[in-house]
C-alpha positions in Angstrom: 167.1 200.0 93.5 168.6 203.3 95.3 172.3 203.5 95.7 172.5 207.3 96.3 173.5 208.3 99.9 170.7 210.1 101.8 172.9 213.3 102.2 173.4 213.4 98.5 169.6 213.0 98.1 168.9 215.8 100.4 171.3 218.0 98.7 169.9 217.3 95.2 166.4 217.9 96.4 167.5 221.2 97.8 169.0 222.1 94.6 165.9 221.2 92.7 163.6 223.2 94.7 165.8 226.3 94.4 165.0 226.2 90.7 161.8 227.8 89.4 158.9 225.7 88.3 159.8 226.9 84.8 163.3 225.8 85.0 162.2 222.4 86.4 159.6 221.9 83.5 162.3 223.0 81.1 164.6 220.3 82.5 161.8 217.6 82.3 161.1 218.7 78.6 164.9 218.4 77.7 165.2 215.0 79.4 162.0 213.8 77.5 163.4 215.0 74.2 166.6 213.3 74.8 165.0 210.1 75.8 162.8 210.4 72.6 165.8 210.8 70.4 167.6 207.8 71.9 164.6 205.7 71.5 164.3 206.8 67.9 167.9 206.1 67.2 167.6 202.6 68.7 164.4 201.8 66.6 166.2 203.1 63.4 169.4 201.0 64.3 167.3 197.8 64.5 165.7 198.7 61.0 167.5 201.3 58.9 164.8 201.4 56.1 161.8 202.1 58.6 159.1 204.3 57.2 157.6 207.0 59.2 154.4 205.2 59.9 156.2 202.4 61.5 158.5 204.6 63.3 155.6 206.5 64.9 154.1 203.1 65.7 157.1 201.7 67.3 157.9 204.9 69.2 154.3 204.8 70.8 154.6 201.1 71.8 157.9 201.8 73.3 156.8 204.7 75.5 153.3 203.4 76.2 152.9 199.9 75.1 152.9 198.4 78.4 150.1 200.5 79.5 147.5 199.3 77.1 146.2 196.0 75.7 146.7 195.0 72.3 143.3 196.1 71.3 143.6 199.5 73.0 146.9 200.1 71.4 145.3 199.6 68.0 142.6 201.8 69.0 144.8 204.6 70.0 147.1 204.3 67.0 144.1 204.4 64.7 143.0 207.7 66.5 146.5 209.2 66.4 147.3 208.3 62.9 143.9 207.6 61.0 145.7 208.0 57.6 147.7 204.9 58.4 145.0 202.6 59.4 145.6 199.4 61.4 148.9 197.5 60.8 
């Protein structure tokens, strides 16, 4: 769905292209950090006593879970967090 007027979209693109690559990258990092904090808060709201192992697992699954099969997810999680082992 795109409900943005074409003229506004053109103006936005112009404004973004006037920024340096470094400024655009910083904006992207900032947006990702904000999204990450929102997801963590959502996970913690559902389970206030979640431990770091399960929080990291849920964070990975929220961001990347649909990109991989269950087997691939477990393999990736074991590589990222070998100290945790399989769930």
